[in-house]
C-alpha positions, 0 to 999 in steps of 0.5 A, spaced: 085 945 611 090 947 604 091 954 608 093 949 615 097 946 610 101 951 607 101 954 615 104 948 617 109 948 612 111 955 613 111 953 619 117 949 619 122 954 615 121 960 619 128 961 623 124 963 629 118 964 632 117 971 633 110 972 639 108 978 635 107 974 630 102 969 634 099 974 636 098 978 630 095 971 626 090 970 632 088 976 632 086 978 625 083 972 623 084 970 616 087 977 614 092 976 620 094 969 616 095 972 609 100 977 613 102 972 617 105 968 610 107 974 607 111 977 612 114 970 613 116 970 605 119 977 606 123 974 612 125 967 609 128 971 603 133 975 607 135 970 611 142 966 612 146 961 615 147 964 620 140 966 623 138 959 624 136 956 618 130 951 619 135 944 617 138 946 625 133 941 627 133 935 623 139 936 620 146 937 624 151 936 619 153 941 613 154 938 607 162 938 608 162 934 614 157 929 611 164 926 607 168 926 611 163 922 616 165 915 617 162 909 614 157 906 619 157 913 624 151 915 626 148 921 622 151 929 624 157 924 628 164 925 624 171 922 626 175 927 629 182 924 630 181 918 634 174 922 638 168 923 635 166 930 633 159 933 632 156 941 629 150 944 630 146 950 629 144 953 636 138 957 638 141 963 634 143 960 628 151 959 630 154 953 629 157 950 634 161 943 635 163 939 640 167 933 641 167 926 644 170 920 647 166 915 644 161 914 639 155 912 644 156 919 648 157 923 641 150 920 639 147 922 646 151 930 645 148 930 639 141 928 641 141 933 646 143 939 643 137 938 638 133 938 643 135 944 647 135 948 641 127 946 639 125 947 646 129 954 647 125 956 640 118 953 642 119 957 649 119 951 654 127 953 655 131 959 657 136 960 652 144 960 655 148 965 657 154 967 654 159 965 659 167 964 660 170 960 664 173 967 667 166 968 669 166 962 673 173 963 676 170 970 678 164 966 681 167 960 685 172 966 688 166 971 690 161 966 692 164 959 694 171 959 696 168 962 703 164 956 705 170 952 704 175 949 709 180 949 703 178 956 700 185 958 700 187 952 696 182 954 690 184 961 690 191 958 689 189 953 684 185 957 680 190 962 680 196 959 678 193 953 674 186 953 672 186 961 669 191 961 665 188 954 660 182 955 661 181 963 663 178 966 656 176 959 653 167 960 652 164 954 657 160 951 652 166 951 648 170 946 653 172 940 650 176 933 653 181 936 648 182 941 653 183 937 659 188 932 655 192 940 653 193 942 660 195 935 663 201 934 657 202 942 660 204 939 667 206 933 666 213 935 672 207 935 678 205 929 680 198 925 678 195 926 686 196 934 684 193 934 677 187 929 680 186 935 685 187 940 680 181 936 675 177 935 681 176 942 682 175 943 675 169 939 674 166 940 682 166 948 678 163 945 671 157 941 676 155 947 680 154 951 672 151 946 670 147 945 674 145 951 679 147 957 676 144 954 668 150 956 664 151 951 660 147 944 658 152 938 660 159 939 659 164 934 656 167 929 660 174 927 662 179 923 665 183 924 670 189 921 673 188 915 675 190 914 683 190 908 687 187 907 694 193 906 696 201 907 695 207 905 698 211 909 695 211 914 699 217 919 701 219 918 709 225 918 714 227 912 712 230 909 719 232 912 726 239 916 723 235 919 718 230 922 724 235 923 728 240 926 723 234 932 721 232 933 727 239 935 729 240 940 722 232 942 726 235 943 732 241 949 729 235 953 725 232 954 731 228 953 737 222 953 733 224 949 727 226 943 732 220 944 736 215 944 730 218 938 726 219 933 732 212 934 733 210 933 727 215 927 727 212 924 733 206 926 733 203 925 725 200 931 725 198 935 719 200 942 718 193 946 720 193 942 726 199 944 728 198 951 727 192 951 730 194 947 736 193 951 743 196 950 750 190 947 754 190 941 749 197 938 751 196 934 757 203 932 761 199 928 766 194 924 761 200 923 756 194 925 751 194 931 745 187 934 743 186 935 736 180 939 735 181 945 730 185 947 724 188 953 724 183 955 719 177 952 722 175 944 723 180 939 723 180 935 716 175 930 718 171 935 722 172 930 729 175 931 735 182 925 736 187 924 741 195 922 740 198 919 744 204 924 747 211 920 746 216 920 751 222 922 746 217 928 746 215 930 752 220 934 754 221 938 747 214 940 748 216 942 756 220 947 754 218 950 748 212 951 752 216 954 758 220 958 753 213 961 750 208 962 754 202 964 748 196 960 748 199 958 741 204 954 741 206 954 734 206 961 731 209 964 725 216 970 727 210 976 727 206 972 733 200 971 728 198 964 725 202 958 724 199 958 716 201 951 712 203 957 706 208 959 711 217 959 709 217 954 716 213 949 711 217 951 705 224 954 705 226 953 712 225 946 711 229 946 705 235 948 709 235 944 714 235 938 709 240 942 705 244 942 712 242 935 714 246 933 706 240 929 705 239 929 698 235 932 692 234 930 685 232 936 679 226 935 675 226 934 667 222 942 667 228 943 672 224 943 678 227 940 685 225 934 688 227 934 696 228 929 699 222 930 703 216 935 704 213 937 711 207 933 709 212 927 709 213 927 717 207 924 717 208 919 714 215 918 717 211 917 724 205 912 722 212 908 717 216 908 725 209 907 728 208 901 724 216 898 722 216 898 731 210 894 732 204 899 732 197 897 731 194 899 725 187 900 728 190 905 733 194 908 728 188 910 724 184 914 730 191 917 731 193 919 724 184 921 724 183 916 717 175 915 716 177 910 713 182 904 715 183 903 707 188 910 708 192 906 714 194 899 710 199 903 706 203 902 711 201 895 713 207 892 709 213 895 713 209 891 719 216 887 722 211 881 721 208 883 715 211 877 711 212 872 718 212 866 716 212 867 708 219 866 706 219 857 706 213 858 703 215 856 697 221 852 698 227 851 703 233 855 702 237 850 699 231 848 693 235 851 687 241 849 690 240 842 691 243 843 698 250 846 695 253 852 699 255 858 694 261 861 696 260 869 693 267 872 691 267 880 691 270 882 684 277 886 684 
């Protein structure tokens, strides 16, 4: 019993259990026990703090951190500005720390990490590899990008945004503060753009945790809040703006005119226009079949039918007569017209400038144009509703999976507020029937 008690105490103080020690112990009986005890005495004398002290499994907070701990905080959790930091020693004796947004998250995170350390030392779980975000980005570009319809977008986001900000960072050192810094550095980008970047980041971290098992967990972080739909999208506001824009496009060249007109009168996406084939246009039935994108399937993966509106039909007839190729729209080399093509950006900017549409300069110095190419899709939807078009039909034409997305245009309907203008009173409610004469200032 005494030997068992002594062995238990030494077992608790051991920095790690080495299989060779266990084999020696079981094979040597009492002699093996004495040899094991002597070996542990010698090993403990030479153990430093970096060699995984035994207290790592029972006390996660270093002495200095205990002084910093606020009253009422759980053991092992210290205040860190408006957030909360935990500290612990991993299975190899290295001191680690992590920051959480709430006390509850920090306490749960510390418990998970200490349990993980104990499991690794007991041989119940393998130690996690030392991986960085660079490793994760390389894996994603090599293994996952090819499987995604939006693979080109992933590649661009990683190259231009994620790798410059997170590349050299170890996955286990990632905190919500890194995301806060990332968002501050990109205040010139729209919330939707930053939301997309962080969505990809979260997806990759989920793969690193659940599939690759490179990390046990990762810090939660917030993405910019997006409204389900917004009414402040950009579009060509009236028939005069549409006519002015298309006149400038015609002067730019036949491709620009045909492409931009098709976008305005069908609401098709850039990729869908690049994937359009001659056989998809039925002039007799006045229909356009949207069944592919330039990169494969449509965004929803479904086939849909778009009406060939009267103003567009002669434009497409003339364009197809001039260009007998199977592809309806193509680049200047005759290849696929991809969303990154000049026609969607540089050429569009020239057309906007020629048509005298205003632009603004952001605080970062970048130029914000009156519209982007995707806003021609908004132009179609907005004019459809403004001229009395049905929202249900519009949903089918645009290919929205949910009617909620189409509702963003509902406020533009001419009957949106019909019968509501006198709901709170008549025109003389505040003036008592007195006619007010407004004079212009001299």
